[in-house]
N, C-alpha and C positions, 0 to 999 in steps of 0.2 A: 504494500500500500504506500502511496506517495503522500507527502505532506505539503500543503500550501499555506501561505500566510497572506491574508488580505486585509486591507485597510478599508473601514467603512465609517461613515459619519456617525457621530454619537447617537443621533436620533434613530438611525437604522439599527445600531446595536441594541439600543433600549427596546425597540420593537421586537427584535429577535429574541431577547431575553424574556419579554412579556409573552410572546407566542410560545416559546419553548416551555416556560413555566406552566402555562395553561395546558399544554399537551403532555406534561410530565416528563419532559426531556431537558437535557442541558442545551445551552446555545450551540455548543460544538456538535452535539448529536443532531440537532435540528438542521444546522447548516449542512452537515454530511448528508442527511436524508434528502434535503432539497436539491443539492447538487447531484446526488446519485439518481434521484427521480427524473431529472432532466437529461443527464449525460451518461448514465451508466446503469449497472445492475445493482440492486440493493443486496449486498453480501451479508449485511448484519441483521437482516430481518429474522427475528426469532420465530420458532414454531408457534408460540402463543400469539404473536402478532399476525402471522399468516392465517391463523384460524379464527381470528377476531373479526366478525363481520363489520365492525365499525372502524377498523384500522385504516382502511383506504380513505374513508371520509375524513378521519382525523388528519392524515397526512395532507390531503388536498385542502382541507380547511386551514391548516397551519401554513400552507403555501399561498393562501389567499385565493385559491381557485374555486372555493365553494362559498356561496353567499346565501343568506336567507331569502326565501321567496318575498317578493314585494307584496304589499297589502292588496294590490289589485289582483295578483295571481292567487293569493290566499282566498280572496272573496270568490274567485272563479271556480274553486275546487268544489265539486259536488260530493258531499259526504253521504248523501242519501241513495247512492247508486251502488249496487253490488258488483263484485268482480264478474259474476256470471253474466250480468246484464252488459257489462263492458265487452266481454268476450263475444257475446251474441251480436252486439252492435258492430263490433269490428269485423266479425266473420261475414257480415253482409255488405261490407264496403266494396265498392267496385275497384278494379285495377289490380296492380301487382302488390304483393306483400312487401314489407320492408326488406326481408331477406332477398326476395327476388330483385328488388330495385338495386340493392347493394351488389348482388352478383352481376347484374347487368352493367353497373358502372365500373366494376373491377375488371370485367372481361373474363375470358376463360381461365379456369383453375389450372395451376401448374401441376404436372403429375407427381 
């Protein structure tokens, strides 16, 4: 593993400390996670983290890539509809499925 030293503004470091503390990590660990999530493979992810269904959201949130829904979107959510009703409605939609659209955009699969 290589070591780098970077200089950041005081405000940036304070935000890093605040975010790291909120996620239960040290600033060093959070900085490593952020850099690895963008440029490399996370070699230090523990089995507990890999199995935690909330881990990915925590990492993305700490990187500032997840934000709460706006009030307008929260009001648009219909809590009175069941999953079965959604599946039924979606099955009657015309056109290609999302998977088919993605396959079409990607082109033929490599063998």
